[in-house]
C-alpha positions in Angstrom: 141.3 91.8 111.0 141.6 88.4 110.8 139.4 86.6 108.9 136.8 85.5 111.5 136.6 89.0 112.6 135.5 89.5 109.3 133.0 87.2 109.3 132.3 88.6 112.3 132.0 92.0 111.3 130.1 91.2 107.7 127.4 89.3 110.0 126.4 92.2 111.9 125.9 94.0 109.1 123.3 91.2 107.5 119.4 92.3 107.5 117.5 90.1 109.5 115.9 87.8 106.1 119.7 86.9 105.5 121.1 86.8 108.8 118.0 84.0 109.5 118.9 82.7 105.9 122.6 81.7 107.3 121.4 80.4 111.0 119.4 77.9 109.0 122.8 77.6 106.9 125.3 77.2 109.6 122.6 75.0 111.3 122.7 72.2 108.7 125.7 72.2 107.8 126.2 71.5 112.1 124.3 69.1 112.0 125.5 67.4 109.0 129.3 67.5 110.3 128.0 66.1 113.4 126.0 63.1 111.3 129.5 62.3 109.6 131.8 62.7 113.2 128.8 60.0 114.6 129.0 57.6 111.1 133.2 57.7 111.5 133.2 57.2 115.3 130.5 54.2 114.8 132.8 52.7 111.6 136.2 53.0 114.3 134.4 50.7 116.8 134.3 53.6 119.2 130.5 53.2 120.1 130.5 49.7 120.9 130.7 49.6 124.2 127.8 51.9 124.8 126.0 49.5 122.4 126.9 46.7 124.7 125.7 48.2 128.2 122.6 49.5 126.3 122.2 46.1 125.3 122.5 44.6 128.8 
Protein backbone atom coordinates (compact mmCIF):
# COMPACT_ATOMS: atom_id res chain seq x y z
CA UNK A 1 0.00 0.00 0.00
CA UNK A 2 1.40 3.39 -0.98
CA UNK A 3 1.75 6.27 1.43
CA UNK A 4 -1.10 8.08 -0.31
CA UNK A 5 -3.35 5.05 0.04
CA UNK A 6 -2.48 4.86 3.73
CA UNK A 7 -3.32 8.53 4.19
CA UNK A 8 -6.61 8.11 2.35
CA UNK A 9 -7.53 5.11 4.50
CA UNK A 10 -6.67 7.01 7.67
CA UNK A 11 -8.77 9.99 6.60
CA UNK A 12 -11.77 7.75 6.08
CA UNK A 13 -11.56 6.67 9.73
CA UNK A 14 -11.45 10.18 11.20
CA UNK A 15 -14.31 11.30 13.41
CA UNK A 16 -16.17 14.34 12.05
CA UNK A 17 -14.45 16.88 14.32
CA UNK A 18 -10.97 15.69 13.37
CA UNK A 19 -11.96 15.54 9.70
CA UNK A 20 -13.05 19.19 9.93
CA UNK A 21 -9.71 20.12 11.53
CA UNK A 22 -7.88 18.30 8.72
CA UNK A 23 -9.96 20.08 6.06
CA UNK A 24 -9.15 23.46 7.59
CA UNK A 25 -5.45 22.63 7.90
CA UNK A 26 -5.33 21.46 4.29
CA UNK A 27 -7.15 24.54 3.02
CA UNK A 28 -4.77 26.82 4.95
CA UNK A 29 -1.76 24.96 3.55
CA UNK A 30 -3.16 25.16 0.02
CA UNK A 31 -3.71 28.92 0.29
CA UNK A 32 -0.22 29.41 1.74
CA UNK A 33 1.41 27.49 -1.12
CA UNK A 34 -0.69 29.38 -3.68
CA UNK A 35 0.41 32.71 -2.17
CA UNK A 36 4.04 31.59 -2.28
CA UNK A 37 3.69 30.60 -5.95
CA UNK A 38 2.11 33.96 -6.85
CA UNK A 39 4.90 35.81 -5.03
CA UNK A 40 7.50 33.75 -6.89
CA UNK A 41 5.78 34.39 -10.22
CA UNK A 42 5.72 38.13 -9.49
CA UNK A 43 9.40 38.15 -8.53
CA UNK A 44 10.27 36.31 -11.75
CA UNK A 45 8.27 38.78 -13.84
CA UNK A 46 5.81 36.18 -15.05
CA UNK A 47 2.86 38.49 -14.38
CA UNK A 48 4.34 41.67 -15.84
CA UNK A 49 2.44 41.38 -19.12
CA UNK A 50 -0.85 40.97 -17.26
CA UNK A 51 -0.11 44.00 -15.09
CA UNK A 52 0.77 46.12 -18.11
CA UNK A 53 -2.43 45.03 -19.87
CA UNK A 54 -4.51 45.91 -16.81
CA UNK A 55 -2.92 49.35 -16.55
CA UNK A 56 -3.50 50.04 -20.24
